[in-house]
Structures are given as structure tokens and as C-alpha cells.
N, C-alpha and C positions, 0 to 999 in steps of 0.2 A: 504493500500500500504506500501511496505517496504522502508526503507531509501536507498538512492542511494549514493554509495561511488565512487567518481571519481575525476579527476583533477579539480582544481579551474576554469580553463579556460572554462570548459563545462557549468558552472553555472553563470559565472561572466564576464562582460566586463571590461577590465583593461586598464586604461589610465595613463601611466607614465608621470610624470611632466617634464617640460623643462624650465629652467630659461630664462626670457627675457633679452635683453641687459641692462647692468647696468645704462646706461644713460636714460633709459625709466622710472626709478623708480621716484616716487614723494610721498610726504606726504601731498599733497594739495587736495587729493580726486579726482584727475583727472584720468579718465580711469576706469579700473577694479581693484578690490582689489587683491593684490598679496600675496600669501603665499609661503615663502621660505622653511619652514619646520615646525616641531612640536612645535617650540618655541612660535608660535602664536596660539596654540591650547588652547581652553578654556575647561570648564567642559563638554560641549556638542558640542558647535559650536566654530569656530575660531574667533579670535579677529583681526579686521582690523588695520593695522599699515601703510602699504605702498600700493600704487597703481602703475599701469603701463599702459601706453598708447600703448604698443607693446606686447600684450600677445602672447605666443607661444602655450601653452596647457591650456585648460579651462575645469573645472569640472562643472557638472550640480548641481542645487539645489537638495538636497537629497542624493547625492553621499556619499559613505563612504570614508573619507580621511584617508590614512595610511602613517605613516612615514616609508620610506624605507632606511633611514640612521640614525644611532646612535641617539636615540635608535630605532631599528626596531620594528614596531608593535604598536606605539602610534596611537590612533584613535580619530577621530572627525566626525561629520556629517556636510556637507556643507549646510548652511541655505540660500545660494544664489549662483550665479555663482562666481567662483574665478579663477584667473590665478594661476596655481600651478607650483612651481619650482621643480628642480630635486631631492629635498629631500623628495618629496611626490608622491603618486600615488592616483588616484581616482578609486574606484570600484563601479560598478553598477550591482546589481543582475538582471539577465535576466528575472526573474519573477516579479520584482518590490519590493520584500521583502528586502529592504536595511537594515531595522532595525534588521532583523534576521541575515543578513550577518555581521552587526556590532558586535552583541553579539557572533556570531560564531568565529570571528577573535579575539575578546577579550579572549574568552575561549581557543583559540589556540596559545596564546602568546609564550609558550615554543616551539611549533613546528616552529613558525616563527624565533625564536632566534636560534634554532639548524640549520636552513637552511640559516642563514646569513653567510657572509664571511668577512674577513678583520682582520688583527692583531691589528690595532690601533682603527679604527672606523668601526664597522660592518655595512654592507649594504646587501640588497637583490635585485637581478635583476628581470626583468620582466619574463625572462625564468624560473628561479627557482621558483618564486612565482606562475606562471601559472601551473607548474607541481605538486605543492603540492596537496595532496589528502585530501578531507574533506567528512564528511557525511552530506547529505542534505535530510531532510524528505520531504514528500509531502507538497504542498503549504499551505494547511489548517493547518498542524501542525507547519509549520514555523511561520505563523501568530499568532497562539496560544502561542508559545514559546516567540515570541517577545513581545506580549501584557503583559504576566506575568512579564517578566524581565523589561519592561518599567515602570510598576507600582512601582517596587522597585527602579528603577533609579530615577523616579520623586520624590520619598520620600527622596532619598539621596540628590537630587538637592535642594529641599526645606530646608533640614537641613543645607546644605552647605551655602545657602543664609543667613540663620540666623547666622551661625558662622561668615561669612564675615562681616555682619552688626555689630555684636558684637565686632569684631576686630577693625572695624573703630571707633566705639564708644569708645573703650578702648584707641585707639591712640589719639583721640580728648581729652579725659579726662586727659590722661597723659601729653599732651602738656599744658593744662590749669593748672593742679596741680603743675607741675614743673616750671611754670612761675609765677603764682600768689599765689600758696599755696592753702590750703583747704577753699577757700572762694567761695560763690555763684557767678555765672557768671554775675549777675546784680550788683555786688559790687566790681568788679575789679578796678574801677576808684578810690577806696579808698586805694588801695595797692600801696605803693611807691616802685618803682623798681630801680635797679642799673644795669648798663651795665658791664658785667664781661667777662672774656676770654671764658666762656662757654655760654654766652648769657645773656638775661635779667632774673633776679631773684629778689625776695623781698629784700629790703635793709638790713633786720636783718639776712639774711641767710649768713653762712660762706662758703667760697670756699676752699675745702681741697683736697689733693691728696688721691687717693684710698688707698694707703699704710698707710696713717695716721689713717684711720678709720677701717681697716680690715687687717686680716692676709691672705697672698696670698701664696698658695702652687702650685708648678707645678706638673703635673701628670707624670707618668712613667710606664713602663711595666716590670714586673718581667721577668727574663730571660726565653725565650721559650726553651732554650737548656736544662734546668733543669726540667725534668718531675715531680720531687718531689714537685715543687711549684704549680703545676696545677692539679695533679691527685686527691688529697684529700684536696683541699683548702676549706677554710670556710670564707675568706674575699672577699666580693663582689668586682669585678673588673669592673669598669664602662668604657665603650667605648663611643666615641663621639656620635654614633648613638643612644645610650640609654638615651641621655640627651634631655629632652623635657620640656614642660611647666608644667608638673605635678611633684609631689614629687617622687623621685626615691626610690623604696622600695626593689628592688632586681636587680640582674644582671645575664646575661646568663652564664658568667664564674666566677669562684672563685679561689683565689690564697692563698697559705700559707704564702706569704711574702709580706710585704709592701715595697714600693720603696721610 
């Protein structure tokens, strides 16, 4: 069978969110979990923060959750029933292949962005979303595609879990090392501490200003009006987005002039 190209509404049931009254919110776990927007999205499933005892729109377990407001297109899968606010919509594939739908929408992020509107905060309406056209293969192929992509996603999720655990270990070690110094955890009672403006540190440590132990330089951008600085530059120019945990070895842009 050939793939069928048609409007999303032919293949999907679409449920736009609606926020419950503000006075119904609580963080005591009373009622149903409430999702306002993609800020509560996790790697795969949402994270519960608030509940409401007066839900207006509810998604089903297994539904694809999509942000319809800044940013449009962020995705999660509902692992249970949630009340969804106006920043979200819930999509349910009419043939039950929600994981294929999830991957299809991820693949179509540019299409979703192009059909969003708003000068400050982009959003997409139910009407516009329903009319977008997608290619849907037969059910058997949808399942096969979803299964292959899920294998990769599971591997990514496992790797992410290791990274997060390592980050937590690093935070714990840094807290220990910058409080007691490089001594084993079972010997911290032997370290004499003093209370300082930056917290507890070993008695023999000195407290100094950053400027006393390092040279500090502010960044700057060579004039964009002078093409000569940029056309044949050989000095790597580092933007904030290129600063990460690793050593910087190169930059996207290069300049002829230092600032």
C-alpha cells in the first residue's frame, strides 16, 4: 500500500488544552496532575508539579502532548491522565500508533514552526494544526518505523540517565571538596572549619577576591560594519553559545581584529 498524504485531522484526534481556575491549583497532590505547558516536560514523560481539583481538559495515558505556545512543537508522551492547560494540546492517533505520531511530529518541527503565528510569542491554533498535511504509511509500516526509532530513543535515554547521575555525583563531590578539602568522607571530623562570608571552609584556607588571583578581561565584538574584519579573519571569535564544559578548540566565525 502507498503512503497517504492528507490533513492531520483525518488521522488524529486533537484535544486543545484549557487552563482550570487559578484557585483550583495545589501542590499537595490533591486532584489530577496539571500541566500548564512544556516547562514541565521531561525527557519522555512530564514531571508533576501542580494538581487541580477542577480540570477542564484531560488527556489520556499514551497521548502525544505538544506545546502549542512558545516554543511550538515541544513533545512528550502522557504516562497517565493529566489536566492540560492552554499551552498544550493532546493528540491521539486514530489507529493507536501514538509513538509513530510522536516521531512524525518531531520530524516535522520546521513545518510546525512555519505555520505558527505571533510576533513576540509564537503559537499555533487548532484550525491551523488540523489542516497541516502529513504523510502516513500503512499501519504495519508505522509500527515498524516507531519500533526502530524507539530502540534509538531508549539508548539515548539510558545514556542521559548516566550523564545525570554523573552530574549529581560531581555536584556532591564539589560540595565536599570545597568545604573540607581533599580528605576522605570518613575523616571530615578531623578538619577544622571556619565560618566565612562564602560559607564554611578549612581554617588554613584564605578568602580572596577573584581579581586578586586572576586577570579578568571583558569580551567585545569587532565592528560588523567593517567587512574587512570578518571576510578573511584568522582569530577565532567565541560567542556565548560556543562556551560549554569542554575545551574550546575553534569557533564558527573568525575576525582580523581583537577588541
